[in-house]
Backbone as CSV, one residue per row, in Angstrom:
resi,resn,N_x,N_y,N_z,CA_x,CA_y,CA_z,C_x,C_y,C_z
1,UNK,34.369,36.062,3.228,34.927,34.735,3.421,34.744,34.320,4.890
2,UNK,34.493,33.058,5.105,34.273,32.548,6.457,35.601,32.174,7.090
3,UNK,35.812,32.639,8.304,37.002,32.280,9.069,36.591,31.210,10.071
4,UNK,36.901,29.981,9.744,36.426,28.863,10.531,36.932,28.882,11.971
5,UNK,38.137,29.274,12.174,38.678,29.295,13.537,37.938,30.305,14.403
6,UNK,37.592,31.452,13.829,36.807,32.440,14.578,35.411,31.903,14.870
7,UNK,34.827,31.241,13.915,33.489,30.682,14.104,33.493,29.596,15.176
8,UNK,34.525,28.798,15.192,34.625,27.732,16.198,34.770,28.340,17.591
9,UNK,35.500,29.422,17.705,35.649,30.092,19.002,34.306,30.614,19.503
10,UNK,33.452,31.050,18.601,32.152,31.603,18.981,31.100,30.511,19.239
11,UNK,31.406,29.310,18.850,30.430,28.219,18.953,30.064,27.924,20.403
12,UNK,28.768,27.801,20.662,28.255,27.371,21.960,27.178,26.326,21.686
13,UNK,27.299,25.153,22.297,26.313,24.116,22.034,24.924,24.502,22.552
14,UNK,23.939,24.039,21.860,22.550,24.289,22.230,22.205,23.423,23.445
15,UNK,21.627,24.017,24.473,21.298,23.279,25.694,20.258,22.192,25.448
16,UNK,19.317,22.452,24.570,18.291,21.453,24.284,18.906,20.177,23.722
17,UNK,19.890,20.329,22.887,20.546,19.168,22.293,21.292,18.390,23.363
18,UNK,21.981,19.089,24.249,22.701,18.403,25.319,21.736,17.656,26.236
19,UNK,20.618,18.274,26.559,19.627,17.616,27.411,19.062,16.384,26.726
20,UNK,18.821,16.505,25.441,18.299,15.371,24.683,19.309,14.243,24.649
21,UNK,20.560,14.572,24.417,21.611,13.547,24.404,21.681,12.835,25.751
22,UNK,21.633,13.611,26.832,21.690,13.013,28.164,20.530,12.060,28.394
23,UNK,19.346,12.464,27.994,18.192,11.599,28.218,18.271,10.343,27.364
24,UNK,18.807,10.460,26.173,18.942,9.290,25.302,19.985,8.337,25.862
25,UNK,21.125,8.860,26.273,22.196,8.009,26.777,21.842,7.369,28.105
26,UNK,21.028,8.040,28.905,20.657,7.505,30.209,19.480,6.531,30.135
27,UNK,18.810,6.485,29.019,17.668,5.603,28.853,18.177,4.196,28.547
28,UNK,17.732,3.251,29.346,18.199,1.883,29.162,17.299,1.155,28.161
29,UNK,17.843,0.872,27.030,17.096,0.160,26.011,17.337,-1.333,26.140
30,UNK,16.291,-2.079,25.923,16.442,-3.527,25.945,16.663,-4.006,24.522
31,UNK,17.652,-4.825,24.362,17.839,-5.419,23.060,17.324,-6.855,23.112
32,UNK,17.429,-7.547,22.039,16.857,-8.886,21.939,17.498,-9.848,22.937
33,UNK,18.770,-9.676,23.208,19.422,-10.581,24.158,18.870,-10.380,25.568
34,UNK,18.582,-9.136,25.947,17.976,-8.877,27.257,16.591,-9.522,27.354
35,UNK,15.827,-9.408,26.305,14.484,-9.982,26.292,14.559,-11.502,26.381
36,UNK,15.459,-12.085,25.639,15.608,-13.544,25.685,16.059,-14.021,27.061
37,UNK,16.923,-13.290,27.705,17.364,-13.653,29.048,16.196,-13.612,30.030
38,UNK,15.341,-12.615,29.904,14.173,-12.532,30.773,13.229,-13.713,30.539
39,UNK,13.031,-14.068,29.293,12.157,-15.199,28.967,12.729,-16.483,29.542
40,UNK,14.026,-16.664,29.411,14.659,-17.869,29.955,14.538,-17.932,31.472
41,UNK,14.702,-16.809,32.130,14.541,-16.773,33.592,13.121,-17.168,33.987
42,UNK,12.150,-16.630,33.272,10.749,-16.955,33.561,10.478,-18.434,33.334
43,UNK,11.023,-18.974,32.261,10.819,-20.400,31.977,11.465,-21.265,33.049
44,UNK,12.631,-20.875,33.515,13.311,-21.638,34.563,12.495,-21.659,35.849
45,UNK,11.959,-20.497,36.231,11.175,-20.429,37.451,9.876,-21.221,37.324
46,UNK,9.306,-21.228,36.125,8.060,-21.987,35.904,8.316,-23.485,35.989
47,UNK,9.421,-23.927,35.442,9.703,-25.361,35.442,10.142,-25.850,36.834
48,UNK,10.705,-24.970,37.632,11.138,-25.341,38.981,9.950,-25.385,39.936
49,UNK,8.882,-24.719,39.620,7.711,-24.674,40.512,6.873,-25.916,40.409
């Protein structure tokens, strides 16, 4: 029979997974609103020139 509390005590997270999580969370993804804001900024500068 599995003793879950003992297994949890022995648990150690995998370093590769932690590194992957860090890289994913630190990566800045652009969503559609960011892209639209950039387009609007470019259009504003073009029309002002």
